[in-house]
C-alpha positions in Angstrom: 0.0 0.0 0.0 1.3 3.4 -1.0 1.6 6.3 1.5 -1.4 8.0 -0.3 -3.5 4.9 0.0 -2.7 4.5 3.7 -3.5 8.1 4.4 -6.8 7.8 2.5 -7.8 4.7 4.3 -6.9 6.2 7.7 -8.6 9.5 7.1 -11.9 10.4 5.6 -13.0 11.8 2.2 -16.0 13.6 0.8 -17.1 10.7 -1.4 -16.3 8.2 1.5 -19.2 9.6 3.5 -21.5 8.6 0.7 -20.0 5.2 0.5 -20.7 4.6 4.2 -24.3 5.7 3.8 -24.7 3.3 0.8 -23.5 0.4 2.9 -25.7 1.3 5.8 -29.0 1.9 3.9 -28.4 0.8 0.2 -32.1 0.6 -0.8 -33.2 4.0 0.7 -33.8 6.8 -1.9 -30.9 9.2 -1.7 -31.7 11.8 -4.3 -34.8 12.8 -6.4 -34.4 15.2 -9.3 -37.3 15.6 -11.7 -38.5 12.2 -12.8 -35.2 10.5 -11.8 -34.4 9.0 -8.4 -31.3 7.3 -7.0 -31.1 4.9 -4.1 -27.9 5.2 -2.0 -26.5 2.1 -3.7 -27.3 3.4 -7.1 -25.8 6.8 -6.4 -22.6 5.3 -5.0 -22.3 3.1 -8.1 -22.9 6.2 -10.3 -20.2 8.1 -8.5 -17.7 5.3 -9.1 -18.6 5.1 -12.8 -18.3 8.9 -13.1 -14.9 8.7 -11.5 -13.9 6.0 -14.0 -15.3 8.1 -16.9 -13.3 11.1 -15.9 -10.0 9.2 -15.4 -10.6 7.5 -18.8 -10.3 11.0 -20.3 -6.7 11.2 -19.2 -7.2 13.3 -16.1 -4.7 12.7 -13.3 -5.0 13.3 -9.5 -4.8 17.0 -8.7 -6.1 18.1 -12.1 -8.8 20.8 -11.8 -12.3 20.2 -13.3 -14.6 23.1 -13.7 -18.4 22.6 -13.2 -20.6 25.1 -15.0 -24.1 23.8 -14.8 -27.6 24.2 -13.3 -28.9 22.2 -10.4 -29.3 18.5 -11.2 -28.5 15.0 -10.1 -25.7 15.1 -12.8 -24.1 18.1 -11.1 -23.9 16.2 -7.8 -22.6 13.0 -9.4 -20.0 15.1 -11.2 -18.7 16.6 -8.0 -18.6 13.3 -6.1 -17.0 11.6 -9.1 -14.2 14.2 -9.1 -13.8 13.5 -5.4 -13.5 9.8 -5.8 -11.1 10.1 -8.7 -8.7 12.4 -6.8 -9.6 15.4 -9.0 -10.2 19.0 -7.8 -13.7 20.2 -8.5 -14.1 23.9 -9.4 -17.8 25.0 -9.1 -18.6 28.0 -11.3 -21.5 30.4 -11.0 -23.8 29.5 -13.9 -24.7 33.2 -14.3 -21.1 34.2 -15.1 -20.2 35.2 -18.7 -17.4 36.9 -20.5 -14.3 38.0 -18.6 -15.7 36.9 -15.2 -16.2 33.3 -16.5 -12.9 33.2 -18.3 -11.1 34.4 -15.2 -12.3 31.4 -13.1 -11.6 28.8 -15.8 -8.1 30.2 -16.5 -7.1 31.2 -12.9 -8.0 27.7 -11.7 -6.2 26.0 -14.6 -9.2 23.7 -15.2 -8.2 20.9 -17.6 -11.8 20.1 -18.3 -15.1 21.9 -17.7 -18.3 19.9 -17.0 -21.0 22.1 -18.6 -24.6 21.9 -19.3 -25.1 22.2 -23.1 -27.0 25.5 -22.9 -24.1 27.1 -21.1 -21.1 25.6 -22.9 -21.1 28.2 -25.7 -20.2 30.9 -23.1 -16.9 29.2 -22.1 -13.7 30.8 -23.3 -12.4 29.6 -26.7 -10.2 26.5 -26.4 -11.7 25.2 -23.1 -12.1 21.5 -23.1 -15.6 20.5 -22.2 -17.8 17.5 -21.4 -21.6 17.9 -21.2 -23.0 17.1 -17.7 -26.3 15.9 -19.1 -28.8 16.3 -22.0 -26.4 15.0 -24.6 -25.6 11.6 -26.1 -22.0 11.7 -24.9 -22.6 13.5 -21.6 -21.2 12.4 -18.3 -24.6 11.1 -17.2 -24.9 9.1 -20.4 -21.5 7.6 -20.0 -22.4 6.1 -16.7 -24.0 3.1 -18.5 -20.8 1.9 -20.0 -18.1 3.4 -17.8 -15.8 1.1 -15.8 -16.2 1.9 -12.0 -13.1 3.5 -10.6 -11.8 1.5 -7.6 -8.1 2.5 -7.4 -6.4 4.3 -4.6 -8.6 6.7 -2.6 -7.4 10.2 -2.2 -5.8 11.2 1.1 -7.8 13.3 3.6 -5.3 16.2 3.1 -5.6 16.1 -0.7 -7.5 19.0 -2.3 -11.1 18.2 -3.4 -12.4 21.6 -4.3 -11.5 25.2 -5.1 -14.3 27.3 -3.5 -14.2 30.7 -5.1 -15.2 33.6 -2.9 -18.3 35.4 -4.1 -16.4 38.5 -5.2 -18.8 41.0 -3.6 -15.8 43.3 -2.7 -12.9 42.1 -5.0 -11.9 39.6 -7.6 -12.8 36.0 -6.5 -10.2 33.9 -4.8 -10.1 30.1 -4.9 -10.1 28.7 -1.4 -8.2 25.5 -1.4 -10.4 22.9 0.3 -8.9 19.5 1.3 -11.2 16.5 2.0 -10.4 16.9 5.7 -11.8 20.4 5.9 -15.1 19.6 4.3 -15.6 16.4 6.3 -15.1 18.3 9.5 -17.6 20.9 8.3 -20.2 18.2 7.5 -19.9 16.9 11.0 -20.3 20.5 12.4 -23.4 21.0 10.2 -25.0 17.7 11.3 -24.5 18.6 14.9 -25.4 22.2 14.9 -28.4 22.0 12.5 -29.9 18.8 13.9 -29.8 17.0 10.5 -31.6 13.6 10.7 -32.0 10.7 8.3 -35.8 11.1 8.7 -35.8 14.7 7.4 -37.1 15.4 3.9 -34.9 18.3 2.8 -35.4 20.2 -0.4 -32.4 21.8 -2.1 -33.3 24.8 -4.2 -30.3 27.1 -4.1 -27.5 26.7 -6.6 -25.3 23.7 -6.0 -22.2 25.6 -7.2 -22.6 27.6 -3.9 -20.9 26.1 -0.9 -23.9 26.7 1.5 -26.4 24.5 -0.4 -23.8 21.8 -1.3 -21.7 21.6 1.9 -24.0 22.8 4.7 -27.0 20.8 3.6 -26.9 18.4 0.6 -23.7 16.5 1.5 -24.3 16.4 5.3 -27.8 15.1 4.6 -26.3 12.4 2.3 -23.9 11.6 5.2 -26.8 10.9 7.6 -28.9 9.0 5.0 -31.8 11.3 4.3 -33.9 11.4 1.1 -33.1 14.7 -0.8 -35.0 16.5 -3.4 -33.1 18.8 -5.8 -34.9 21.6 -7.5 -33.7 23.6 -10.5 -34.3 26.9 -8.7 -36.0 28.3 -5.6 -39.5 28.2 -7.1 -41.9 29.3 -4.3 -44.9 27.5 -5.8 -43.0 24.3 -6.2 -41.7 24.5 -2.6 -45.2 25.1 -1.2 -46.5 22.1 -3.3 -43.8 19.8 -1.9 -44.5 20.9 1.7 -48.3 20.4 1.3 -47.7 16.9 -0.3 -45.5 15.8 2.7 -42.4 15.5 0.5 -40.4 18.3 2.1 -40.1 19.4 5.7 -36.7 21.2 5.6 -35.6 24.2 3.6 -32.5 26.4 3.4 -32.8 29.8 1.7 -31.2 33.2 1.9 -33.2 36.1 3.2 -34.2 37.2 -0.3 -35.9 33.9 -1.0 -37.6 33.8 2.4 -38.9 37.4 1.7 -40.2 36.2 -1.7 -41.8 33.2 -0.1 -43.5 35.3 2.6 -44.8 37.6 -0.1 -46.2 34.7 -2.3 -50.0 35.1 -2.7 -50.6 31.6 -1.3 -48.3 31.9 1.7 -51.1 32.9 4.1 -53.5 30.2 3.0 -51.5 27.1 2.2 -51.1 24.3 4.8 -47.5 24.6 5.7 -47.7 22.7 9.0 -45.4 20.0 7.5 -42.5 22.4 7.3 -40.5 21.8 10.4 -37.0 23.3 9.9 -36.2 26.7 8.3 -32.6 27.5 7.7 -31.5 30.9 6.5 -28.1 32.4 5.8 -25.8 33.6 2.9 -26.6 37.2 3.9 -28.0 39.1 6.9 -31.7 38.4 7.6 -33.5 41.7 8.4 -35.0 41.4 11.9 -38.5 42.7 10.8 -38.7 40.1 8.1 -37.8 37.3 10.5 -40.4 38.5 12.9 -43.1 38.4 10.2 -42.1 34.8 9.3 -42.2 33.6 12.9 -45.6 35.2 13.4 -47.0 33.3 10.5 -45.3 30.0 11.3 -44.9 30.0 15.1 -44.1 26.2 15.3 -41.4 26.4 12.6 -37.8 26.0 13.9 -35.6 28.7 12.5 -31.8 28.3 12.3 -29.5 31.2 11.4 -26.4 29.8 9.5 -23.4 32.1 9.2 -19.9 31.7 7.7 -17.9 32.0 4.5 -16.4 29.9 1.7 -13.0 29.7 3.4 -14.4 27.7 6.3 -16.5 25.3 4.4 -18.7 27.6 4.9 -20.5 27.0 8.2 -18.9 28.9 11.2 -21.7 29.8 13.6 -25.4 28.9 14.1 -28.2 30.4 16.1 -30.6 27.6 17.0 -34.4 27.8 17.2 -34.3 28.0 21.0 -31.7 30.8 21.0 -33.6 33.5 18.9 -35.6 35.1 21.7 -33.9 38.3 22.7 -31.1 38.0 20.1 -32.8 38.0 16.8 -30.0 39.8 15.1 -27.3 37.3 16.3 -25.6 34.7 14.1 -25.2 32.4 17.1 -22.2 30.7 18.5 -19.3 28.8 16.8 -20.1 25.2 15.6 -18.4 22.1 16.8 -15.1 22.4 15.0 -14.7 26.2 14.9 -13.0 28.5 17.4 -13.7 32.2 16.9 -12.9 35.5 18.6 -13.1 39.2 18.0 -9.9 41.3 17.5 -8.7 44.8 16.7 -6.7 45.9 13.7 -3.5 44.6 15.4 -5.0 41.2 16.1 -5.4 41.7 19.8 -8.5 40.5 21.6 -11.2 43.1 22.3 -13.6 43.0 25.3 -17.0 41.5 24.9 -19.4 44.1 23.5 -16.7 45.8 21.5 -16.8 45.7 17.7 -13.9 44.1 15.9 -13.0 41.7 13.2 -13.9 38.0 13.6 -11.0 35.6 13.3 -11.1 31.8 13.1 -9.1 28.7 13.9 -10.5 25.4 12.7 -9.8 22.1 10.9 -12.6 23.3 8.5 -10.5 26.1 7.1 -9.1 26.1 3.7 -5.3 25.9 3.4 -4.9 29.1 1.5 -5.9 30.6 -1.8 -5.1 29.0 -5.2 -2.0 30.7 -6.7 -2.4 33.8 -4.5 0.4 33.7 -1.9 0.2 37.3 -0.9 -3.6 37.1 -0.3 -3.0 33.9 1.7 -0.4 35.6 3.8 -2.7 38.6 4.5 -5.7 36.3 5.5 -3.8 33.9 7.7 -1.9 35.7 10.5 -0.6 34.4 13.8 -2.4 31.1 13.3 -5.8 32.7 12.8 -7.9 33.4 9.6 -9.0 37.0 9.2 -12.7 36.9 8.1 -13.3 40.5 7.1 -16.5 40.5 9.1 -17.0 43.1 11.8 -18.9 41.8 14.8 -19.4 41.9 18.6 -19.4 39.0 21.0 -21.4 39.0 24.1 -20.6 37.5 27.5 -22.5 34.3 26.7 -20.4 33.7 23.5 -23.0 34.8 20.9 -21.8 36.8 17.9 -23.6 39.6 16.1 -22.3 40.6 12.8 -22.3 44.4 12.4 -21.0 44.5 8.8 -18.3 43.5 6.4 -15.2 45.4 7.4 -15.1 46.9 3.8 -18.8 47.9 4.1 -18.5 50.0 7.2 -19.2 53.6 6.2 -16.9 56.4 7.3 -19.3 59.4 7.4 -17.6 62.6 8.5 -15.1 60.6 10.5 -17.7 58.5 12.3 -18.1 54.9 11.5 -21.7 53.8 10.5 -22.7 50.1 10.2 -24.8 49.7 7.1 -26.8 46.8 8.7 -28.2 49.1 11.4 -29.5 51.5 8.9 -31.0 48.7 6.8 -32.8 47.3 9.8 -34.3 50.7 10.5 -35.5 51.0 6.8 -37.0 47.5 6.9 -39.4 48.6 9.7 -41.2 50.7 7.1 -44.0 48.6 5.4 -43.2 50.2 2.0 -39.7 48.9 1.9 -39.4 45.5 0.1 -35.6 45.4 0.0 -32.8 47.7 0.8 -29.0 48.0 0.7 -27.0 50.8 2.3 -23.5 51.8 1.1 -21.1 54.7 1.5 -20.6 56.8 -1.7 -17.7 59.2 -2.0 -18.6 62.7 -0.8 -16.5 65.9 -0.5 -18.0 66.9 2.8 -18.7 63.6 4.5 -15.9 61.4 3.0 -18.6 58.8 2.5 -22.2 59.7 2.3 -24.6 57.1 3.8 -26.7 56.1 0.8 -29.7 53.8 0.8 -30.9 51.9 -2.3 -34.5 50.9 -1.8 -36.9 48.6 -3.7 -40.4 49.7 -2.9 -43.3 47.4 -1.9 -45.7 50.4 -2.0 -45.6 54.1 -2.7 -43.3 56.1 -0.4 -41.2 59.2 -0.8 -37.6 60.0 0.0 -38.6 62.5 2.7 -41.0 60.0 4.3 -38.3 57.3 4.6 -35.7 59.8 5.9 -38.0 60.9 8.6 -38.8 57.3 9.4 -35.1 56.4 9.9 -34.3 59.6 11.9 -37.0 58.7 14.4 -35.1 55.5 15.0 -31.4 56.3 14.7 -29.1 59.2 15.4 -29.2 61.7 12.6 -25.6 61.1 11.5 -26.5 57.5 10.8 -29.5 58.4 8.6 -29.0 58.2 4.8 -28.0 61.4 3.1 -29.7 60.2 0.0 -32.2 57.5 -0.9 -32.2 56.0 -4.4 -35.2 54.0 -5.5 -34.4 51.1 -7.8 -36.4 48.2 -9.4 -34.1 45.5 -8.1 -30.8 45.1 -6.2 -27.8 43.4 -7.9 -27.0 40.1 -6.3 -25.1 36.9 -7.0 -26.9 33.5 -7.5 -26.6 32.8 -3.7 -28.6 35.8 -2.9 -25.8 38.1 -1.6 -26.3 41.7 -2.6 -23.4 43.0 -4.6 -22.7 46.3 -2.7 -19.4 46.7 -4.7 -21.5 46.9 -7.9 -23.8 49.5 -6.3 -20.8 51.6 -5.3 -19.1 51.3 -8.7 -22.4 52.1 -10.6 -23.3 55.2 -8.6 -19.9 56.6 -8.0 -19.4 59.7 -10.2 
């Protein structure tokens, strides 16, 4: 046995968690997608065949394989097939085009891109591609004739994925995720989110995003649950599944929960079968959460917080912890240690804002081909998150803002989240994002972008905020827009707002 084989056998790998579930409950349905379903035994066999098909293309351990596709069972099989074959999976936002898309393919050095046929034409010229599905020679079609791969397993410290950051403030960076980091994160998710094999989760957010894939779908496969994958977060489809008893667990960012709560059938459909509601990916406005809890008082809400570099789950606020701390993101999960520090990396007292830093086996081991960014992020044994937060005496964290999103208005620091929460208390505000725009007098002028749910004027909203916050925190200007720019995971792209509206 080689050193790599011994390490793989002694450690744990992403695809190894599926293998264990297949041996434990082979006949249970693992995944449903459209008209197709896979038992755990069938899914595990499909993963081995996908690994064999990929290695038959001449790919070698460590080669990067891009994934540019919509949600599907084929997308999941492609990821797990890469894992089993020792390849490094590179999930790519299916909405990217042009230079943004070319950057990820080229920066990662992807030797192959698994792409849905309707997306493949967007890829940069010369990129080697293989269809994920819907083609005669696709990866999914090849499973029927592929020879299952059963050679040496990857080692637990081998890379399994490059998780690119969302790029809301700068160019995306590829977080280097070894098997070991993701497996630890799966265990943390199972423990903190009370994931059970009897749950019936529905996965509607993009699988290229680490939250849907690594906080929910893979941990649920590890415990042996039956999973339903949807193409997109279709509110009507989700409501149908809940009423039919086929779904009792849902993860969605605040934007999707807002849309679900505003659906015309939300007040009348029988949603008693929905037992677990998970939210994250961006900050949930407290007024929105209060409205959801009022409509569904028996529903257990979990706030999930983190970032790509930590797999991505770092803290959780459980359903019995919301009372009195609705704006908190909870306490660190099982394998995460967190604290709040000042600019010099020194601990700050509880209740004092500072940057959150992490130590954890869930962490990436740096950024792909970016040594300087890696050096800046990892200092003194801790990872600098870029999130500004306070910690209370009981260990609960409350995120104030991204460090780069704090607004310097006339020399006074203003947290955009506090202003956004004040705006959300007005019934005419459907969505809002607050940023600082360059200003000769104020350095940065507090500026609110608002999507209206009903008619309201700028003076009315300004008066509403000034009744709730100190005047220096109130927006200097309100800009009404039809929609806010966001990525596919629901995060609002404040960088794009700043760039678009900076003169």
